[in-house]
C-alpha positions in Angstrom: -58.2 16.3 69.1 -60.4 19.1 68.1 -60.6 19.6 64.3 -61.6 23.1 63.3 -63.1 24.3 60.0 -59.9 26.2 59.3 -57.8 23.1 59.7 -60.0 21.2 57.3 -59.9 24.1 54.8 -56.1 24.2 54.9 -55.9 20.5 54.3 -58.2 20.7 51.4 -56.2 23.5 49.8 -52.9 21.6 50.4 -54.3 18.5 48.8 -55.8 20.4 45.9 -52.4 22.1 45.3 -50.5 18.8 45.4 -52.9 17.3 42.9 -52.6 20.4 40.7 -48.7 20.2 40.8 -48.8 16.6 39.8 -51.2 17.4 37.0 -49.0 20.2 35.9 -45.8 18.0 36.0 -47.5 15.3 33.9 -48.9 17.9 31.5 -45.3 19.2 30.9 -44.0 15.7 30.4 -46.9 14.9 28.0 -46.3 18.2 26.1 -42.4 18.0 25.9 -41.8 14.3 26.0 -39.1 14.8 28.6 -39.0 13.6 32.2 -37.5 16.8 33.6 -37.6 20.4 32.6 -34.8 21.7 34.7 -31.9 20.0 36.6 -33.5 20.6 40.0 -36.5 18.4 38.9 -34.2 15.3 39.2 -30.4 15.9 39.6 -29.6 12.2 39.0 -31.3 12.3 35.6 -29.7 15.6 34.8 -26.1 14.5 35.6 -26.6 11.2 33.7 -28.0 13.1 30.7 -24.9 15.4 30.6 -22.5 12.4 30.6 -24.5 10.6 27.9 -24.8 13.8 25.7 -21.0 14.3 26.0 -20.3 10.8 25.0 -22.8 10.9 22.2 -21.3 14.2 20.9 -17.8 12.7 20.8 -19.1 9.6 19.0 -20.9 11.8 16.5 -17.7 13.8 15.9 -15.9 10.5 15.2 -18.5 9.0 13.0 -19.6 12.1 11.0 -16.3 14.0 10.7 -13.1 12.3 11.7 -13.6 8.8 10.3 -15.2 10.0 7.0 -12.4 12.5 6.5 -9.8 9.8 7.3 -11.4 7.4 4.9 -11.5 9.9 2.1 -7.8 10.7 2.7 -6.9 7.0 2.6 -9.1 6.4 -0.5 -7.2 9.1 -2.3 -3.9 7.5 -1.3 -5.0 4.1 -2.3 -6.2 5.3 -5.7 -2.8 6.9 -6.4 -0.9 3.8 -5.3 -3.1 1.7 -7.6 -2.2 3.9 -10.5 1.5 3.8 -9.5 1.3 0.0 -9.4 -0.3 -0.2 -12.8 2.4 2.2 -14.3 5.1 0.0 -12.8 3.5 -3.1 -14.3 3.6 -1.4 -17.7 7.2 -0.3 -17.2 8.1 -3.8 -16.2 6.7 -5.1 -19.5 8.6 -2.6 -21.6 11.9 -3.3 -19.7 11.4 -7.0 -20.0 10.9 -6.6 -23.8 14.0 -4.4 -24.1 16.1 -6.8 -22.1 15.2 -10.0 -23.9 14.2 -9.1 -27.5 16.1 -7.9 -30.5 14.6 -4.5 -31.1 14.4 -2.4 -34.3 15.1 1.3 -34.1 11.3 1.9 -34.2 10.8 -0.5 -31.3 13.4 1.2 -29.2 12.0 4.7 -30.0 8.5 3.5 -29.0 9.7 1.9 -25.8 11.8 4.9 -24.7 8.9 7.3 -25.4 6.5 5.2 -23.4 8.9 4.8 -20.5 9.6 8.6 -20.4 5.9 9.3 -20.3 5.2 6.7 -17.7 8.1 8.1 -15.6 6.5 11.6 -15.7 3.1 10.1 -14.8 4.4 8.1 -11.9 5.9 11.2 -10.2 2.8 13.3 -11.0 0.9 10.8 -8.8 3.2 11.9 -6.0 1.4 15.2 -5.9 -2.0 13.7 -5.3 -4.0 15.8 -2.8 -7.1 15.6 -0.7 -9.0 18.8 0.0 -5.9 20.9 -1.0 -3.5 18.9 1.2 -0.8 16.8 -0.4 -1.2 13.2 0.9 2.4 12.0 0.4 4.4 14.8 1.9 4.2 14.0 5.6 3.7 17.0 7.9 4.4 19.4 5.0 0.9 19.0 3.5 1.1 22.4 1.8 4.3 21.4 -0.1 4.1 19.0 -3.1 6.2 15.9 -3.2 7.6 16.8 -6.6 8.4 20.1 -8.3 5.4 21.3 -10.4 7.6 23.4 -12.8 11.3 23.9 -13.4 13.0 26.1 -10.8 16.4 27.5 -9.9 15.1 29.7 -7.1 16.8 27.7 -4.3 20.0 25.9 -3.8 19.8 22.7 -1.8 22.7 21.3 0.1 21.8 17.6 0.3 23.2 14.8 2.4 22.0 11.5 0.8 22.3 8.4 3.0 23.5 5.4 1.0 25.4 2.2 1.6 28.1 0.1 0.0 25.5 -2.1 -1.7 24.4 0.9 -3.7 27.6 0.8 -5.6 27.1 -1.2 -8.8 29.5 -2.6 -11.4 28.8 -1.1 -14.8 30.3 -1.2 -18.2 31.4 1.5 -20.6 32.6 1.6 -24.2 36.0 3.2 -24.8 37.7 3.8 -28.1 34.5 4.9 -29.7 34.6 5.3 -33.5 34.8 8.9 -34.6 34.0 9.0 -38.3 34.5 12.7 -38.4 38.2 11.9 -38.0 38.2 10.0 -41.4 40.2 11.8 -44.0 39.7 10.7 -47.5 43.1 12.2 -48.5 44.8 10.1 -45.9 42.6 7.1 -45.1 45.4 5.0 -43.5 45.7 7.6 -40.8 42.3 6.7 -39.2 42.6 5.0 -35.8 42.0 1.3 -36.3 41.7 0.5 -32.6 38.7 -1.6 -32.0 36.1 -0.4 -29.4 36.2 -2.3 -26.2 34.3 -2.6 -22.9 35.6 -1.6 -19.5 34.1 -2.1 -16.1 33.8 0.6 -13.5 32.2 1.0 -10.1 29.4 3.6 -9.9 27.5 5.2 -7.1 24.4 6.8 -8.7 23.0 9.7 -6.7 19.4 10.7 -6.5 19.8 13.6 -9.0 21.7 14.7 -12.1 22.8 18.1 -13.2 24.4 18.9 -9.8 26.6 21.8 -8.7 30.4 21.3 -8.4 31.6 20.2 -5.1 30.7 17.0 -3.2 32.0 15.1 -0.2 31.8 11.5 0.9 31.8 10.0 4.4 31.5 6.3 5.3 31.5 4.1 8.4 32.0 0.5 9.1 29.3 0.5 11.8 31.6 1.3 14.7 30.4 4.0 17.2 32.0 6.4 19.6 31.5 6.5 23.4 28.3 8.5 23.0 26.8 6.0 20.5 27.3 8.1 17.4 28.6 6.5 14.2 32.3 7.1 13.5 32.6 8.5 10.0 35.6 8.6 7.8 36.1 11.1 4.9 36.8 9.8 1.4 38.6 12.5 -0.7 37.2 13.1 -4.2 40.2 13.0 -6.5 38.8 15.0 -9.4 35.6 16.4 -10.9 35.0 15.1 -14.4 32.6 15.8 -17.3 31.3 13.5 -19.9 33.6 15.0 -22.5 36.7 13.8 -20.5 37.9 10.5 -22.1 38.9 9.1 -18.7 35.8 10.1 -16.8 35.0 6.5 -16.1 38.6 5.3 -15.7 39.8 6.4 -12.2 43.0 5.0 -10.7 42.6 2.2 -8.2 42.7 4.6 -5.2 40.8 7.5 -6.9 37.2 8.7 -6.9 35.7 10.9 -9.7 32.7 13.0 -9.4 30.6 13.6 -12.5 28.2 16.4 -11.6 26.2 16.5 -14.8 25.1 12.8 -14.4 25.1 12.7 -10.6 27.6 9.8 -10.5 30.6 8.9 -8.3 33.1 6.6 -10.0 35.2 4.6 -7.6 38.6 3.0 -8.2 39.0 -0.6 -7.4 40.8 -0.2 -4.1 38.4 2.5 -2.9 35.5 0.3 -3.9 36.9 -2.7 -1.9 37.2 -0.4 1.1 33.6 0.8 1.2 31.6 -1.9 -0.5 30.6 -3.4 2.8 29.9 -0.1 4.5 26.4 0.2 6.0 26.5 4.0 5.9 27.9 6.0 3.0 26.8 9.6 3.1 27.3 11.8 0.1 26.8 15.6 0.4 26.3 17.6 -2.7 24.5 20.7 -4.0 21.7 21.1 -6.6 20.2 24.3 -7.9 18.3 23.5 -11.1 15.3 21.2 -10.7 13.1 20.0 -13.5 9.4 19.3 -13.5 8.4 16.1 -11.6 11.8 15.8 -9.8 11.3 14.8 -6.2 11.7 17.6 -3.7 14.8 16.9 -1.5 13.2 18.0 1.8 10.9 15.0 1.7 13.8 12.5 1.4 17.1 13.8 2.7 18.8 16.0 5.3 19.2 19.3 3.4 19.6 23.0 3.8 17.8 25.3 1.5 19.0 28.8 0.6 17.7 31.4 -1.7 19.4 32.6 -4.9 21.1 35.4 -3.0 22.6 33.1 -0.4 20.3 33.9 2.5 18.1 31.4 4.3 14.6 31.4 3.0 12.9 30.1 6.1 12.8 32.7 8.9 13.8 30.3 11.7 16.8 29.3 13.7 19.6 27.6 11.7 18.7 24.1 13.0 15.2 24.6 11.8 16.4 25.2 8.3 17.5 21.6 8.1 14.9 19.1 7.1 15.9 16.4 9.6 14.8 13.1 8.0 17.6 11.0 9.5 18.5 10.4 13.1 22.0 9.6 14.3 21.7 5.9 13.3 20.1 6.5 10.0 16.7 5.6 11.2 14.0 7.5 9.4 12.0 9.9 11.5 8.3 9.3 10.8 5.9 12.1 9.9 2.7 10.3 10.8 -0.5 12.2 10.5 -2.9 10.8 13.0 -6.6 11.2 13.5 -8.5 10.5 16.7 -11.1 8.0 15.6 -12.3 6.7 18.9 -12.0 7.4 22.6 -8.2 7.7 23.3 -7.5 5.9 20.0 -5.5 7.4 17.1 -4.9 6.0 13.7 -2.2 7.0 11.2 -3.9 7.9 7.9 -1.1 9.0 5.7 1.5 7.1 3.6 4.8 9.0 3.1 6.2 9.6 -0.3 9.4 7.6 0.3 7.3 4.6 1.1 6.1 4.4 -2.5 8.1 6.9 -4.7 11.9 6.5 -5.2 14.6 8.3 -7.1 15.8 4.9 -8.4 13.1 4.4 -10.9 13.6 7.7 -12.6 17.4 7.3 -12.7 17.0 3.8 -14.1 14.8 5.2 -16.9 17.4 7.8 -17.6 20.1 5.1 -17.9 17.9 3.3 -20.4 17.3 6.4 -22.5 21.0 7.2 -22.5 21.9 3.6 -23.5 19.3 3.7 -26.3 20.6 7.0 -27.5 24.2 5.6 -27.7 22.9 2.7 -29.8 21.1 5.1 -32.1 24.2 7.2 -32.4 26.2 4.1 -33.5 23.5 3.2 -36.0 23.6 6.7 -37.5 27.3 6.4 -37.9 26.9 3.0 -39.6 24.4 4.5 -42.0 26.7 7.3 -42.8 29.6 4.9 -43.6 27.2 2.8 -45.8 26.3 6.0 -47.7 30.0 6.8 -48.1 30.7 3.3 -49.4 28.1 3.8 -52.1 30.4 6.4 -53.7 31.7 4.8 -56.9 34.7 7.2 -57.0 36.3 5.7 -53.9 39.9 4.5 -54.3 40.7 1.0 -53.1 42.5 2.4 -50.1 39.5 4.6 -49.1 37.1 1.7 -49.6 39.3 -0.6 -47.5 39.5 2.0 -44.7 35.7 2.5 -44.7 35.1 -1.2 -44.6 37.5 -1.3 -41.6 35.5 1.5 -40.0 32.3 -0.3 -40.6 33.8 -3.4 -38.8 34.7 -1.2 -35.9 31.2 0.3 -35.8 29.7 -3.2 -35.9 31.7 -4.1 -32.9 30.7 -0.9 -31.2 27.1 -1.5 -32.0 27.2 -5.0 -30.5 28.8 -3.7 -27.3 26.4 -0.8 -26.9 23.5 -3.2 -27.6 24.7 -5.4 -24.7 24.9 -2.3 -22.5 21.4 -1.2 -23.6 20.0 -4.6 -22.7 21.8 -4.5 -19.4 20.2 -1.1 -18.8 16.8 -2.6 -19.6 17.5 -5.4 -17.2 18.4 -2.9 -14.5 15.2 -1.1 -15.1 13.4 -4.4 -14.9 15.0 -5.0 -11.5 14.2 -1.5 -10.3 10.6 -1.6 -11.3 10.1 -4.9 -9.6 11.7 -3.6 -6.4 9.5 -0.5 -6.5 6.5 -2.6 -7.1 7.4 -4.6 -4.0 7.7 -1.3 -2.1 4.4 0.0 -3.4 2.7 -3.4 -2.5 4.0 -3.2 1.0 2.7 0.4 1.3 -0.7 -0.7 -0.1 -0.9 -3.6 2.3 -0.1 -1.4 5.3 -2.6 1.2 4.1 -5.2 -1.6 3.6 -4.7 -2.9 7.1 -5.2 0.5 8.6 -8.2 1.1 6.3 -9.8 -2.1 7.6 -9.1 -1.2 11.2 -10.8 2.1 10.5 -13.9 0.4 9.0 -14.2 -1.9 12.0 -13.9 1.2 14.3 -16.6 2.9 12.3 -18.9 -0.1 12.6 -18.3 -0.4 16.3 -18.9 3.3 16.9 -22.1 3.1 14.9 -23.4 0.4 17.3 -22.2 2.5 20.2 -24.0 5.5 18.9 -27.3 3.6 18.7 -26.7 2.3 22.2 -26.0 5.8 23.6 -29.0 7.2 21.8 -31.2 4.5 23.4 -29.7 5.2 26.8 -30.2 8.9 26.4 -33.8 8.4 25.4 -34.4 6.0 28.2 -32.9 8.5 30.7 -34.6 11.7 29.4 -37.8 10.7 27.4 -41.0 9.7 29.0 -43.2 6.8 27.9 -46.1 8.6 26.3 -48.7 5.8 26.9 -47.7 5.6 30.6 -47.8 9.4 30.8 -51.2 9.6 29.3 -52.6 7.1 31.8 -51.0 8.9 34.7 -52.2 12.2 33.4 -55.8 10.9 33.1 -55.6 9.4 36.6 -54.1 12.7 38.0 -56.9 14.7 36.3 -59.6 12.4 37.8 -58.0 12.8 41.3 -57.7 16.5 40.9 -61.4 16.9 39.8 -62.4 14.6 42.7 -60.5 16.7 45.2 -62.3 19.8 43.8 -65.6 18.1 44.2 -64.9 17.0 47.7 -63.7 20.4 48.7 -66.9 22.0 47.3 -69.1 19.8 49.5 -66.9 20.4 52.6 -66.9 24.2 52.2 -70.7 24.3 51.8 -71.3 22.6 55.2 -71.0 24.6 58.4 -72.1 24.4 62.1 -75.2 26.4 61.4 -76.5 23.6 59.1 -76.7 21.4 62.2 -78.3 23.9 64.7 
């Protein structure tokens, strides 16, 4: 085969160009630290880099945004539950003292004042928020759990789900002594009937100061063909006020509704009929709410209307109902979930009804009312003692006043028993709520630990993906320098060889 000068020159230029391209590639790798500058340099590395970068971006989102945000939310929740638990512990101590010790008037005043303040504080914790979002109000993170100020802007029609076990046997004093009825001119006319105690059956609703009008439905657990509970209406015989002397003495087949205290008083026969019912729904209305009262929409099925009677929310009618209960009374969860890993979500919120109940506030109200009754009797006893100090009393008047004092002593003893029973009820309620809070804290703690484990695992994965990404994209600088030096030597050698070849021609040999 004949080799011409042109063929040799072309080969030299081709080799020089290849060596120069290799030198340029190595120079770019050395300058940038990356294996490729564009996808066409190596499509396999480019595709693998895109996948690794996507995974690393998602892990970074989880570790730097989602998980820290979730941990902060749960830290806020845990802090509030710790405070609630401590408040309940203090309440429990006061109730235990009131239920078991003989208290002076000063002791009772101190206990009642402390319990009232603790009650306010425990509900204020329900409005804890993280980054402007209320942590205990489910999906309605822009709505506080309790009212921040008194309001009568809306009327709520509430359906409160209860059961027969919520009906309790309570005691009431009748034939209370009315010293204003004592007439010095006719002392023998004073009613000498001794105060006595009666038992009644009470269903305490979640609120007091209700509007007139309530209804009751109960079921024994039977269902219809479609699986819905069969409910039976219980008629309310009468609506009573505290000034009615028979407010707590219904007939055996009667039910009284006391709106100002939020109580339903059952006659014996009605009580026996419903006491084993698993579902006892009471529907009632409430308009005036006080500071730190729980908002009904977080707890019950209810419809809210404005003061002029029109719906406040501009939705379809069914959307106006805050549907907390399903047809079998199973609570519908409002779980706020964060995506904390690939296809893995974690519930971060604790709902208000898991830690805050109406019972504790109502129990404290019962204690306050019972203490107030004892104080009222004490004041009457002091007034009678002062009247007995009058030296101008006739024997008939003195005898009548001593009889009144005996009646008041009996009334004081009975009311003290009821007060101690109220403290005992508060003790039971605080213990039950503590159990409820502890369960909520345990559940939160379990989820918190899972989140920490996920965070740790993602941290390891993030390091692994960064190493893989670096291994896929980055060059070994030492190896690149060696290759660059070698390529530079080869390139210079090719130039040297080419210069010698180009200088020689056929004329040099003629």
